[in-house]
KEPANU-56229 format. One record per residue (C-alpha): residue number from 1; chain; x, y, z. Coordinates in Angstrom, 1 decimal, always signed. Example, Ala and Ser with C-alpha at 12.3 -4.5 7.8 and 13.67 -1.06 7.14 Angstrom:
// residues 2
seq: 1	mol: A	u: +12.3	v: -4.5	w: +7.8
seq: 2	mol: A	u: +13.7	v: -1.1	w: +7.1
END
This chain:
// residues 416
seq: 1	mol: A	u: +0.0	v: +0.0	w: +0.0
seq: 2	mol: A	u: +2.9	v: +2.4	w: +0.9
seq: 3	mol: A	u: +4.5	v: +1.6	w: -2.5
seq: 4	mol: A	u: +1.4	v: +2.7	w: -4.4
seq: 5	mol: A	u: +1.0	v: +5.9	w: -2.2
seq: 6	mol: A	u: +4.6	v: +6.7	w: -3.1
seq: 7	mol: A	u: +3.9	v: +6.0	w: -6.7
seq: 8	mol: A	u: +0.9	v: +8.3	w: -6.6
seq: 9	mol: A	u: +3.1	v: +11.1	w: -5.1
seq: 10	mol: A	u: +5.7	v: +10.6	w: -7.8
seq: 11	mol: A	u: +3.0	v: +10.7	w: -10.5
seq: 12	mol: A	u: +1.7	v: +13.9	w: -9.0
seq: 13	mol: A	u: +5.2	v: +15.4	w: -9.1
seq: 14	mol: A	u: +5.6	v: +14.3	w: -12.8
seq: 15	mol: A	u: +2.2	v: +15.8	w: -13.7
seq: 16	mol: A	u: +3.0	v: +19.1	w: -12.0
seq: 17	mol: A	u: +6.4	v: +19.0	w: -13.7
seq: 18	mol: A	u: +4.7	v: +18.6	w: -17.1
seq: 19	mol: A	u: +2.5	v: +21.6	w: -16.3
seq: 20	mol: A	u: +5.4	v: +23.9	w: -15.2
seq: 21	mol: A	u: +8.0	v: +22.9	w: -17.8
seq: 22	mol: A	u: +5.7	v: +22.7	w: -20.8
seq: 23	mol: A	u: +2.9	v: +25.2	w: -19.9
seq: 24	mol: A	u: +1.6	v: +26.0	w: -23.3
seq: 25	mol: A	u: +1.7	v: +22.5	w: -24.7
seq: 26	mol: A	u: +0.1	v: +21.0	w: -21.5
seq: 27	mol: A	u: -2.6	v: +23.7	w: -21.2
seq: 28	mol: A	u: -3.6	v: +23.3	w: -24.9
seq: 29	mol: A	u: -3.8	v: +19.6	w: -24.4
seq: 30	mol: A	u: -5.9	v: +20.0	w: -21.3
seq: 31	mol: A	u: -8.2	v: +22.5	w: -23.0
seq: 32	mol: A	u: -10.4	v: +19.7	w: -24.5
seq: 33	mol: A	u: -11.0	v: +18.2	w: -21.1
seq: 34	mol: A	u: -11.7	v: +21.6	w: -19.6
seq: 35	mol: A	u: -14.2	v: +22.5	w: -22.2
seq: 36	mol: A	u: -15.8	v: +19.1	w: -22.1
seq: 37	mol: A	u: -16.3	v: +19.2	w: -18.3
seq: 38	mol: A	u: -17.3	v: +22.9	w: -18.5
seq: 39	mol: A	u: -20.0	v: +22.0	w: -21.2
seq: 40	mol: A	u: -21.5	v: +18.9	w: -19.6
seq: 41	mol: A	u: -21.5	v: +20.2	w: -16.0
seq: 42	mol: A	u: -22.8	v: +23.6	w: -17.1
seq: 43	mol: A	u: -25.7	v: +21.9	w: -18.9
seq: 44	mol: A	u: -26.4	v: +19.5	w: -16.0
seq: 45	mol: A	u: -26.3	v: +22.3	w: -13.5
seq: 46	mol: A	u: -28.6	v: +24.5	w: -15.6
seq: 47	mol: A	u: -31.1	v: +21.6	w: -16.0
seq: 48	mol: A	u: -30.9	v: +20.8	w: -12.3
seq: 49	mol: A	u: -31.5	v: +24.4	w: -11.4
seq: 50	mol: A	u: -34.4	v: +24.6	w: -13.9
seq: 51	mol: A	u: -35.9	v: +21.4	w: -12.5
seq: 52	mol: A	u: -35.5	v: +22.7	w: -8.9
seq: 53	mol: A	u: -37.2	v: +26.0	w: -9.9
seq: 54	mol: A	u: -40.1	v: +24.3	w: -11.7
seq: 55	mol: A	u: -40.6	v: +22.0	w: -8.7
seq: 56	mol: A	u: -40.7	v: +25.0	w: -6.4
seq: 57	mol: A	u: -43.1	v: +26.9	w: -8.6
seq: 58	mol: A	u: -45.5	v: +24.0	w: -8.9
seq: 59	mol: A	u: -45.2	v: +22.8	w: -5.3
seq: 60	mol: A	u: -48.3	v: +24.7	w: -4.2
seq: 61	mol: A	u: -50.4	v: +23.0	w: -6.9
seq: 62	mol: A	u: -51.8	v: +19.5	w: -6.9
seq: 63	mol: A	u: -50.4	v: +17.8	w: -10.0
seq: 64	mol: A	u: -53.9	v: +16.3	w: -10.5
seq: 65	mol: A	u: -55.4	v: +19.8	w: -10.9
seq: 66	mol: A	u: -57.3	v: +20.0	w: -14.2
seq: 67	mol: A	u: -57.6	v: +23.0	w: -16.5
seq: 68	mol: A	u: -60.8	v: +22.5	w: -18.5
seq: 69	mol: A	u: -60.9	v: +24.8	w: -21.5
seq: 70	mol: A	u: -61.0	v: +25.1	w: -25.3
seq: 71	mol: A	u: -57.2	v: +24.9	w: -25.7
seq: 72	mol: A	u: -54.7	v: +22.1	w: -25.1
seq: 73	mol: A	u: -51.6	v: +22.4	w: -23.0
seq: 74	mol: A	u: -49.7	v: +20.1	w: -25.4
seq: 75	mol: A	u: -49.8	v: +18.9	w: -29.0
seq: 76	mol: A	u: -53.1	v: +17.7	w: -30.3
seq: 77	mol: A	u: -54.2	v: +15.4	w: -33.1
seq: 78	mol: A	u: -57.2	v: +17.7	w: -33.8
seq: 79	mol: A	u: -56.4	v: +20.2	w: -36.6
seq: 80	mol: A	u: -56.0	v: +23.8	w: -35.5
seq: 81	mol: A	u: -58.9	v: +25.1	w: -37.7
seq: 82	mol: A	u: -61.1	v: +22.6	w: -35.9
seq: 83	mol: A	u: -59.9	v: +23.6	w: -32.5
seq: 84	mol: A	u: -60.5	v: +27.3	w: -33.2
seq: 85	mol: A	u: -64.2	v: +26.4	w: -33.6
seq: 86	mol: A	u: -64.5	v: +25.0	w: -30.1
seq: 87	mol: A	u: -66.6	v: +27.1	w: -27.7
seq: 88	mol: A	u: -65.3	v: +28.6	w: -24.5
seq: 89	mol: A	u: -66.3	v: +27.0	w: -21.3
seq: 90	mol: A	u: -69.2	v: +28.9	w: -19.6
seq: 91	mol: A	u: -69.9	v: +30.0	w: -16.0
seq: 92	mol: A	u: -73.1	v: +27.9	w: -16.1
seq: 93	mol: A	u: -70.9	v: +24.8	w: -16.9
seq: 94	mol: A	u: -68.7	v: +25.7	w: -13.9
seq: 95	mol: A	u: -71.8	v: +25.9	w: -11.7
seq: 96	mol: A	u: -73.2	v: +22.6	w: -13.0
seq: 97	mol: A	u: -69.9	v: +20.7	w: -12.6
seq: 98	mol: A	u: -69.5	v: +22.2	w: -9.1
seq: 99	mol: A	u: -72.8	v: +20.7	w: -8.0
seq: 100	mol: A	u: -72.7	v: +17.4	w: -9.9
seq: 101	mol: A	u: -69.1	v: +16.1	w: -9.9
seq: 102	mol: A	u: -68.2	v: +13.4	w: -7.5
seq: 103	mol: A	u: -64.8	v: +12.9	w: -5.8
seq: 104	mol: A	u: -64.1	v: +16.7	w: -6.2
seq: 105	mol: A	u: -62.3	v: +18.9	w: -3.7
seq: 106	mol: A	u: -62.7	v: +22.2	w: -5.4
seq: 107	mol: A	u: -64.1	v: +23.7	w: -8.6
seq: 108	mol: A	u: -63.1	v: +27.2	w: -9.7
seq: 109	mol: A	u: -63.7	v: +29.6	w: -12.6
seq: 110	mol: A	u: -61.0	v: +31.9	w: -14.0
seq: 111	mol: A	u: -60.7	v: +34.3	w: -16.9
seq: 112	mol: A	u: -57.4	v: +34.9	w: -18.7
seq: 113	mol: A	u: -57.3	v: +38.6	w: -19.6
seq: 114	mol: A	u: -54.7	v: +41.1	w: -20.9
seq: 115	mol: A	u: -52.5	v: +43.0	w: -18.5
seq: 116	mol: A	u: -53.6	v: +46.3	w: -17.1
seq: 117	mol: A	u: -52.5	v: +49.4	w: -15.2
seq: 118	mol: A	u: -53.5	v: +49.9	w: -11.6
seq: 119	mol: A	u: -53.5	v: +53.3	w: -9.7
seq: 120	mol: A	u: -53.5	v: +54.5	w: -6.2
seq: 121	mol: A	u: -53.8	v: +58.3	w: -5.8
seq: 122	mol: A	u: -50.8	v: +59.6	w: -7.9
seq: 123	mol: A	u: -49.0	v: +56.3	w: -8.1
seq: 124	mol: A	u: -49.3	v: +54.1	w: -11.1
seq: 125	mol: A	u: -48.2	v: +50.5	w: -11.7
seq: 126	mol: A	u: -48.3	v: +49.2	w: -15.3
seq: 127	mol: A	u: -48.2	v: +45.8	w: -16.8
seq: 128	mol: A	u: -50.1	v: +44.2	w: -14.0
seq: 129	mol: A	u: -51.3	v: +40.6	w: -14.3
seq: 130	mol: A	u: -55.0	v: +40.7	w: -13.5
seq: 131	mol: A	u: -56.5	v: +37.4	w: -12.3
seq: 132	mol: A	u: -60.4	v: +37.4	w: -12.2
seq: 133	mol: A	u: -61.2	v: +34.2	w: -10.4
seq: 134	mol: A	u: -63.8	v: +32.6	w: -8.2
seq: 135	mol: A	u: -63.3	v: +32.2	w: -4.4
seq: 136	mol: A	u: -62.1	v: +28.6	w: -4.7
seq: 137	mol: A	u: -58.9	v: +29.7	w: -6.2
seq: 138	mol: A	u: -57.3	v: +30.2	w: -2.8
seq: 139	mol: A	u: -57.7	v: +26.5	w: -2.0
seq: 140	mol: A	u: -56.7	v: +25.3	w: -5.5
seq: 141	mol: A	u: -53.5	v: +27.2	w: -5.6
seq: 142	mol: A	u: -52.7	v: +27.4	w: -1.9
seq: 143	mol: A	u: -52.2	v: +31.2	w: -1.6
seq: 144	mol: A	u: -50.4	v: +32.5	w: +1.4
seq: 145	mol: A	u: -51.0	v: +36.0	w: +2.9
seq: 146	mol: A	u: -48.7	v: +38.7	w: +4.2
seq: 147	mol: A	u: -51.7	v: +40.8	w: +5.3
seq: 148	mol: A	u: -55.5	v: +40.5	w: +5.1
seq: 149	mol: A	u: -57.5	v: +37.7	w: +3.4
seq: 150	mol: A	u: -59.0	v: +36.4	w: +0.1
seq: 151	mol: A	u: -62.5	v: +37.3	w: -0.8
seq: 152	mol: A	u: -65.2	v: +34.8	w: +0.3
seq: 153	mol: A	u: -67.9	v: +33.0	w: -1.7
seq: 154	mol: A	u: -70.5	v: +35.6	w: -1.1
seq: 155	mol: A	u: -68.2	v: +38.4	w: -2.4
seq: 156	mol: A	u: -67.1	v: +36.2	w: -5.3
seq: 157	mol: A	u: -70.7	v: +35.4	w: -6.4
seq: 158	mol: A	u: -72.0	v: +39.0	w: -6.1
seq: 159	mol: A	u: -68.9	v: +40.4	w: -7.9
seq: 160	mol: A	u: -68.0	v: +42.8	w: -5.0
seq: 161	mol: A	u: -65.4	v: +45.3	w: -5.9
seq: 162	mol: A	u: -62.6	v: +44.0	w: -3.7
seq: 163	mol: A	u: -59.0	v: +43.2	w: -4.7
seq: 164	mol: A	u: -56.1	v: +41.1	w: -3.4
seq: 165	mol: A	u: -52.6	v: +42.4	w: -4.3
seq: 166	mol: A	u: -49.4	v: +40.6	w: -5.1
seq: 167	mol: A	u: -46.4	v: +41.6	w: -2.9
seq: 168	mol: A	u: -44.6	v: +43.7	w: -5.5
seq: 169	mol: A	u: -47.8	v: +45.4	w: -6.6
seq: 170	mol: A	u: -48.5	v: +46.4	w: -3.0
seq: 171	mol: A	u: -44.9	v: +47.7	w: -2.6
seq: 172	mol: A	u: -45.2	v: +49.7	w: -5.7
seq: 173	mol: A	u: -48.4	v: +51.4	w: -4.7
seq: 174	mol: A	u: -48.1	v: +51.7	w: -0.9
seq: 175	mol: A	u: -44.4	v: +51.1	w: -0.2
seq: 176	mol: A	u: -44.3	v: +50.5	w: +3.6
seq: 177	mol: A	u: -47.8	v: +51.7	w: +4.5
seq: 178	mol: A	u: -50.7	v: +49.4	w: +5.2
seq: 179	mol: A	u: -52.8	v: +48.9	w: +2.0
seq: 180	mol: A	u: -55.8	v: +47.1	w: +3.7
seq: 181	mol: A	u: -59.0	v: +49.1	w: +3.4
seq: 182	mol: A	u: -57.5	v: +51.6	w: +0.8
seq: 183	mol: A	u: -59.2	v: +52.2	w: -2.5
seq: 184	mol: A	u: -57.4	v: +51.7	w: -5.8
seq: 185	mol: A	u: -58.6	v: +52.1	w: -9.5
seq: 186	mol: A	u: -58.6	v: +49.3	w: -12.0
seq: 187	mol: A	u: -60.7	v: +49.1	w: -15.3
seq: 188	mol: A	u: -61.8	v: +52.6	w: -14.4
seq: 189	mol: A	u: -63.5	v: +51.3	w: -11.3
seq: 190	mol: A	u: -62.8	v: +51.6	w: -7.6
seq: 191	mol: A	u: -61.7	v: +48.5	w: -5.6
seq: 192	mol: A	u: -61.1	v: +48.1	w: -1.9
seq: 193	mol: A	u: -57.8	v: +46.2	w: -1.0
seq: 194	mol: A	u: -58.6	v: +43.3	w: +1.4
seq: 195	mol: A	u: -55.4	v: +41.3	w: +1.2
seq: 196	mol: A	u: -51.7	v: +41.2	w: +0.2
seq: 197	mol: A	u: -50.0	v: +37.9	w: -0.7
seq: 198	mol: A	u: -46.6	v: +36.8	w: +0.7
seq: 199	mol: A	u: -43.6	v: +37.4	w: -1.5
seq: 200	mol: A	u: -43.2	v: +34.4	w: -3.9
seq: 201	mol: A	u: -40.4	v: +35.3	w: -6.2
seq: 202	mol: A	u: -40.2	v: +34.9	w: -10.0
seq: 203	mol: A	u: -41.8	v: +31.9	w: -11.7
seq: 204	mol: A	u: -40.7	v: +29.9	w: -14.7
seq: 205	mol: A	u: -44.1	v: +29.8	w: -16.2
seq: 206	mol: A	u: -46.8	v: +32.4	w: -16.6
seq: 207	mol: A	u: -46.9	v: +35.3	w: -14.1
seq: 208	mol: A	u: -45.6	v: +35.4	w: -10.6
seq: 209	mol: A	u: -48.2	v: +36.1	w: -7.9
seq: 210	mol: A	u: -46.0	v: +39.0	w: -6.8
seq: 211	mol: A	u: -46.9	v: +41.0	w: -9.9
seq: 212	mol: A	u: -50.6	v: +39.9	w: -10.0
seq: 213	mol: A	u: -53.8	v: +41.1	w: -8.5
seq: 214	mol: A	u: -56.9	v: +39.0	w: -7.9
seq: 215	mol: A	u: -60.5	v: +40.2	w: -8.3
seq: 216	mol: A	u: -63.9	v: +38.3	w: -8.2
seq: 217	mol: A	u: -64.5	v: +36.9	w: -11.6
seq: 218	mol: A	u: -68.2	v: +38.0	w: -11.5
seq: 219	mol: A	u: -67.1	v: +41.6	w: -11.3
seq: 220	mol: A	u: -65.6	v: +41.4	w: -14.7
seq: 221	mol: A	u: -68.4	v: +39.3	w: -16.1
seq: 222	mol: A	u: -70.9	v: +41.9	w: -14.9
seq: 223	mol: A	u: -68.7	v: +44.7	w: -16.4
seq: 224	mol: A	u: -68.0	v: +43.1	w: -19.8
seq: 225	mol: A	u: -70.3	v: +40.1	w: -20.2
seq: 226	mol: A	u: -69.4	v: +36.6	w: -21.2
seq: 227	mol: A	u: -68.9	v: +37.0	w: -24.9
seq: 228	mol: A	u: -65.8	v: +39.2	w: -24.9
seq: 229	mol: A	u: -63.1	v: +37.9	w: -27.2
seq: 230	mol: A	u: -60.4	v: +39.4	w: -25.0
seq: 231	mol: A	u: -61.2	v: +37.1	w: -22.1
seq: 232	mol: A	u: -60.5	v: +33.3	w: -22.2
seq: 233	mol: A	u: -62.3	v: +31.3	w: -19.5
seq: 234	mol: A	u: -61.1	v: +28.2	w: -17.8
seq: 235	mol: A	u: -62.7	v: +25.8	w: -15.3
seq: 236	mol: A	u: -60.3	v: +24.6	w: -12.6
seq: 237	mol: A	u: -60.9	v: +21.2	w: -11.1
seq: 238	mol: A	u: -59.1	v: +19.8	w: -8.0
seq: 239	mol: A	u: -60.1	v: +16.1	w: -7.5
seq: 240	mol: A	u: -59.9	v: +14.4	w: -4.1
seq: 241	mol: A	u: -56.6	v: +12.8	w: -3.3
seq: 242	mol: A	u: -56.2	v: +9.2	w: -4.4
seq: 243	mol: A	u: -58.9	v: +9.4	w: -7.0
seq: 244	mol: A	u: -58.7	v: +7.3	w: -10.2
seq: 245	mol: A	u: -57.8	v: +10.1	w: -12.7
seq: 246	mol: A	u: -58.8	v: +8.2	w: -15.7
seq: 247	mol: A	u: -62.2	v: +7.5	w: -14.2
seq: 248	mol: A	u: -62.5	v: +11.1	w: -13.0
seq: 249	mol: A	u: -61.6	v: +12.6	w: -16.4
seq: 250	mol: A	u: -64.2	v: +10.2	w: -18.0
seq: 251	mol: A	u: -66.8	v: +11.6	w: -15.6
seq: 252	mol: A	u: -65.9	v: +15.2	w: -16.4
seq: 253	mol: A	u: -66.1	v: +14.4	w: -20.1
seq: 254	mol: A	u: -69.4	v: +12.6	w: -19.8
seq: 255	mol: A	u: -71.1	v: +15.4	w: -17.8
seq: 256	mol: A	u: -69.8	v: +18.3	w: -20.0
seq: 257	mol: A	u: -70.7	v: +16.4	w: -23.2
seq: 258	mol: A	u: -74.2	v: +15.8	w: -21.8
seq: 259	mol: A	u: -74.6	v: +19.5	w: -21.0
seq: 260	mol: A	u: -73.4	v: +20.5	w: -24.5
seq: 261	mol: A	u: -75.6	v: +18.0	w: -26.2
seq: 262	mol: A	u: -72.8	v: +16.1	w: -27.9
seq: 263	mol: A	u: -74.0	v: +12.8	w: -29.5
seq: 264	mol: A	u: -72.1	v: +9.5	w: -29.4
seq: 265	mol: A	u: -69.4	v: +9.5	w: -32.0
seq: 266	mol: A	u: -68.9	v: +13.3	w: -31.9
seq: 267	mol: A	u: -65.5	v: +14.4	w: -30.7
seq: 268	mol: A	u: -65.1	v: +16.4	w: -27.5
seq: 269	mol: A	u: -65.1	v: +20.2	w: -28.2
seq: 270	mol: A	u: -63.0	v: +20.9	w: -25.1
seq: 271	mol: A	u: -59.7	v: +19.8	w: -23.6
seq: 272	mol: A	u: -59.1	v: +18.3	w: -20.1
seq: 273	mol: A	u: -55.6	v: +19.5	w: -19.3
seq: 274	mol: A	u: -54.1	v: +17.7	w: -16.3
seq: 275	mol: A	u: -51.2	v: +19.6	w: -14.7
seq: 276	mol: A	u: -49.2	v: +16.3	w: -14.3
seq: 277	mol: A	u: -49.3	v: +16.0	w: -18.1
seq: 278	mol: A	u: -47.8	v: +19.4	w: -18.4
seq: 279	mol: A	u: -45.0	v: +18.5	w: -15.9
seq: 280	mol: A	u: -44.4	v: +15.3	w: -17.8
seq: 281	mol: A	u: -44.0	v: +17.4	w: -20.9
seq: 282	mol: A	u: -41.5	v: +19.6	w: -19.1
seq: 283	mol: A	u: -39.6	v: +16.6	w: -17.8
seq: 284	mol: A	u: -39.3	v: +15.2	w: -21.4
seq: 285	mol: A	u: -37.9	v: +18.6	w: -22.6
seq: 286	mol: A	u: -35.4	v: +18.6	w: -19.7
seq: 287	mol: A	u: -34.4	v: +15.0	w: -20.5
seq: 288	mol: A	u: -33.8	v: +16.0	w: -24.2
seq: 289	mol: A	u: -31.7	v: +18.9	w: -23.0
seq: 290	mol: A	u: -29.5	v: +16.5	w: -20.9
seq: 291	mol: A	u: -29.0	v: +14.3	w: -24.0
seq: 292	mol: A	u: -28.1	v: +17.2	w: -26.2
seq: 293	mol: A	u: -25.7	v: +18.4	w: -23.5
seq: 294	mol: A	u: -24.0	v: +15.0	w: -23.3
seq: 295	mol: A	u: -23.6	v: +14.8	w: -27.1
seq: 296	mol: A	u: -22.1	v: +18.2	w: -27.5
seq: 297	mol: A	u: -19.8	v: +17.7	w: -24.5
seq: 298	mol: A	u: -18.8	v: +14.2	w: -25.8
seq: 299	mol: A	u: -17.0	v: +15.8	w: -28.7
seq: 300	mol: A	u: -15.0	v: +18.1	w: -26.4
seq: 301	mol: A	u: -14.2	v: +15.2	w: -24.1
seq: 302	mol: A	u: -13.0	v: +13.1	w: -27.1
seq: 303	mol: A	u: -10.7	v: +15.9	w: -28.1
seq: 304	mol: A	u: -9.6	v: +16.2	w: -24.5
seq: 305	mol: A	u: -8.9	v: +12.5	w: -24.4
seq: 306	mol: A	u: -6.6	v: +12.7	w: -27.4
seq: 307	mol: A	u: -4.8	v: +15.7	w: -25.8
seq: 308	mol: A	u: -4.1	v: +13.7	w: -22.6
seq: 309	mol: A	u: -2.9	v: +10.7	w: -24.7
seq: 310	mol: A	u: -0.6	v: +13.0	w: -26.6
seq: 311	mol: A	u: +0.9	v: +14.5	w: -23.4
seq: 312	mol: A	u: +1.5	v: +11.0	w: -22.1
seq: 313	mol: A	u: +3.1	v: +9.6	w: -25.3
seq: 314	mol: A	u: +5.5	v: +12.7	w: -25.3
seq: 315	mol: A	u: +6.1	v: +12.0	w: -21.6
seq: 316	mol: A	u: +7.0	v: +8.4	w: -22.3
seq: 317	mol: A	u: +9.5	v: +9.5	w: -25.0
seq: 318	mol: A	u: +11.1	v: +12.1	w: -22.8
seq: 319	mol: A	u: +11.5	v: +9.7	w: -19.9
seq: 320	mol: A	u: +12.6	v: +6.6	w: -21.8
seq: 321	mol: A	u: +16.0	v: +6.7	w: -20.1
seq: 322	mol: A	u: +14.4	v: +7.1	w: -16.7
seq: 323	mol: A	u: +12.1	v: +4.1	w: -17.4
seq: 324	mol: A	u: +15.1	v: +2.0	w: -18.4
seq: 325	mol: A	u: +16.9	v: +2.8	w: -15.2
seq: 326	mol: A	u: +13.8	v: +2.1	w: -13.0
seq: 327	mol: A	u: +13.4	v: -1.3	w: -14.7
seq: 328	mol: A	u: +17.1	v: -2.2	w: -14.4
seq: 329	mol: A	u: +16.8	v: -1.4	w: -10.7
seq: 330	mol: A	u: +14.0	v: -3.9	w: -10.4
seq: 331	mol: A	u: +10.8	v: -1.9	w: -11.1
seq: 332	mol: A	u: +8.1	v: -4.2	w: -12.4
seq: 333	mol: A	u: +6.0	v: -3.5	w: -15.4
seq: 334	mol: A	u: +2.9	v: -3.0	w: -13.2
seq: 335	mol: A	u: +4.8	v: -0.2	w: -11.3
seq: 336	mol: A	u: +5.6	v: +1.6	w: -14.6
seq: 337	mol: A	u: +2.1	v: +1.0	w: -15.8
seq: 338	mol: A	u: +0.4	v: +2.6	w: -12.7
seq: 339	mol: A	u: +2.9	v: +5.4	w: -12.7
seq: 340	mol: A	u: +1.8	v: +6.7	w: -16.1
seq: 341	mol: A	u: -1.8	v: +5.9	w: -15.5
seq: 342	mol: A	u: -1.9	v: +7.9	w: -12.3
seq: 343	mol: A	u: -0.1	v: +10.8	w: -14.1
seq: 344	mol: A	u: -2.7	v: +10.8	w: -16.9
seq: 345	mol: A	u: -5.6	v: +10.7	w: -14.4
seq: 346	mol: A	u: -4.1	v: +13.5	w: -12.4
seq: 347	mol: A	u: -3.6	v: +15.7	w: -15.5
seq: 348	mol: A	u: -7.1	v: +15.1	w: -16.6
seq: 349	mol: A	u: -8.6	v: +15.8	w: -13.2
seq: 350	mol: A	u: -6.6	v: +19.1	w: -13.2
seq: 351	mol: A	u: -8.3	v: +20.0	w: -16.5
seq: 352	mol: A	u: -11.7	v: +19.0	w: -15.0
seq: 353	mol: A	u: -11.2	v: +21.0	w: -11.9
seq: 354	mol: A	u: -10.5	v: +24.1	w: -14.1
seq: 355	mol: A	u: -13.7	v: +23.4	w: -15.9
seq: 356	mol: A	u: -15.7	v: +23.1	w: -12.6
seq: 357	mol: A	u: -14.2	v: +26.4	w: -11.3
seq: 358	mol: A	u: -15.3	v: +28.1	w: -14.6
seq: 359	mol: A	u: -18.9	v: +26.6	w: -14.1
seq: 360	mol: A	u: -18.9	v: +27.9	w: -10.5
seq: 361	mol: A	u: -17.8	v: +31.4	w: -11.6
seq: 362	mol: A	u: -20.5	v: +31.4	w: -14.4
seq: 363	mol: A	u: -23.2	v: +30.2	w: -11.9
seq: 364	mol: A	u: -22.3	v: +33.0	w: -9.4
seq: 365	mol: A	u: -22.5	v: +35.6	w: -12.2
seq: 366	mol: A	u: -25.8	v: +34.3	w: -13.6
seq: 367	mol: A	u: -27.4	v: +34.1	w: -10.2
seq: 368	mol: A	u: -26.5	v: +37.8	w: -9.6
seq: 369	mol: A	u: -27.5	v: +39.0	w: -13.1
seq: 370	mol: A	u: -30.7	v: +37.0	w: -13.5
seq: 371	mol: A	u: -33.5	v: +36.5	w: -11.1
seq: 372	mol: A	u: -32.7	v: +32.8	w: -11.1
seq: 373	mol: A	u: -30.8	v: +30.6	w: -8.7
seq: 374	mol: A	u: -28.1	v: +28.7	w: -10.7
seq: 375	mol: A	u: -26.9	v: +25.9	w: -8.4
seq: 376	mol: A	u: -23.8	v: +23.8	w: -8.9
seq: 377	mol: A	u: -24.6	v: +20.8	w: -6.7
seq: 378	mol: A	u: -22.1	v: +18.5	w: -5.0
seq: 379	mol: A	u: -23.5	v: +15.6	w: -7.2
seq: 380	mol: A	u: -22.5	v: +17.5	w: -10.3
seq: 381	mol: A	u: -19.1	v: +18.3	w: -8.9
seq: 382	mol: A	u: -18.4	v: +14.7	w: -8.1
seq: 383	mol: A	u: -19.7	v: +13.7	w: -11.5
seq: 384	mol: A	u: -17.4	v: +16.2	w: -13.2
seq: 385	mol: A	u: -14.4	v: +15.0	w: -11.2
seq: 386	mol: A	u: -15.2	v: +11.3	w: -11.9
seq: 387	mol: A	u: -15.7	v: +11.9	w: -15.6
seq: 388	mol: A	u: -12.4	v: +13.7	w: -15.8
seq: 389	mol: A	u: -10.6	v: +10.9	w: -14.0
seq: 390	mol: A	u: -12.2	v: +8.3	w: -16.3
seq: 391	mol: A	u: -11.1	v: +10.3	w: -19.5
seq: 392	mol: A	u: -7.6	v: +10.4	w: -18.0
seq: 393	mol: A	u: -7.7	v: +6.7	w: -17.3
seq: 394	mol: A	u: -8.8	v: +5.7	w: -20.8
seq: 395	mol: A	u: -6.4	v: +8.1	w: -22.5
seq: 396	mol: A	u: -3.5	v: +7.0	w: -20.5
seq: 397	mol: A	u: -3.9	v: +3.3	w: -21.0
seq: 398	mol: A	u: -2.0	v: +3.0	w: -24.3
seq: 399	mol: A	u: +1.0	v: +5.3	w: -23.3
seq: 400	mol: A	u: +1.2	v: +3.4	w: -20.0
seq: 401	mol: A	u: +1.2	v: +0.0	w: -21.6
seq: 402	mol: A	u: +3.9	v: +1.3	w: -24.1
seq: 403	mol: A	u: +6.1	v: +2.5	w: -21.2
seq: 404	mol: A	u: +5.6	v: -0.7	w: -19.2
seq: 405	mol: A	u: +6.7	v: -2.9	w: -22.1
seq: 406	mol: A	u: +10.0	v: -1.0	w: -22.9
seq: 407	mol: A	u: +13.1	v: -3.2	w: -22.8
seq: 408	mol: A	u: +15.4	v: -1.7	w: -20.0
seq: 409	mol: A	u: +18.6	v: -2.0	w: -22.0
seq: 410	mol: A	u: +17.1	v: -0.5	w: -25.2
seq: 411	mol: A	u: +15.4	v: +2.2	w: -23.1
seq: 412	mol: A	u: +18.7	v: +3.3	w: -21.4
seq: 413	mol: A	u: +20.5	v: +3.2	w: -24.8
seq: 414	mol: A	u: +17.7	v: +5.2	w: -26.5
seq: 415	mol: A	u: +17.7	v: +7.8	w: -23.8
seq: 416	mol: A	u: +21.4	v: +8.5	w: -23.9
END
């Protein structure tokens, strides 16, 4: 064991000597490994960070939540011209499903509308995401409050002019003062602030609650009616936990088809979008990004492997005399083989460490510049180091075998 530790120490010395005596040649040879490790770990770290962000953003939602609407979340076999003829879901259908569906925790109704400006006295906040929604939304999305409350069922049904503000909207209008009970203007109407949500942070999809405001959906229905092309309605369904989703979707389809008078054989003119299907789609995209990252990085690692092999072949040639002396003094072939293998691994790991340091620097810069936490996990650090060591091991095999098989007499004569 002590012999191999000494061997490892000598190999480290030879590797450092190669770096100090032939800086340019060694650095250029290690560049391939550095770029390869930089590429693959950067991609994996970005994907892991993205996955972590998506998981955080969707953590408040039940993955079985259904978005019942005229549009599909993903690709559809139905031609676009046909889909454009589908009718919007209606408030009456929301009321019917709320009363008739089994195994259902919550049923909500929401309108997707364009962004608006909101005003309090002389202060104006533009580009606000307005969310007209029924009172069940708080239980479907799991909203948390910094101050106040959400509107209740009575206020929702009557379309009372009350409003709940996202954290950033409240800060923009009221700064540090208490907004509860204050009146603001939206759609040319006066709303009373009854709640402020806790700070959420930026989301990967859609709009953050921080930059959103919530109003009773019936207020907007009363103001503009139900046949406004600028508003897209959706029925939100949150089934009970443990329910058979296939059976539940079949029940939703059956009841809505019956209400719309669709005959047997006619296609559904609506889409039952399950949130888990959307997350599966995102997981598939993330998986494809990983594959592409591995392919791109593979070419750099291949070049890096040839670079390490080149360094080691040159090292064998330069140290032929020393190898002959070692063998004449009793060094076995195995000793010479491991000496060069260790050296190749150490050189490759040095290139990999440089790549990891660059990834860490990039992650720190991106985290500060973007509103996104770019995380370099310990798992990716270990993967990068292990991958670099493997590249070094594979690249150093042929030079190490060549060195171990040298004839001691010929090696000494050649090196003189």
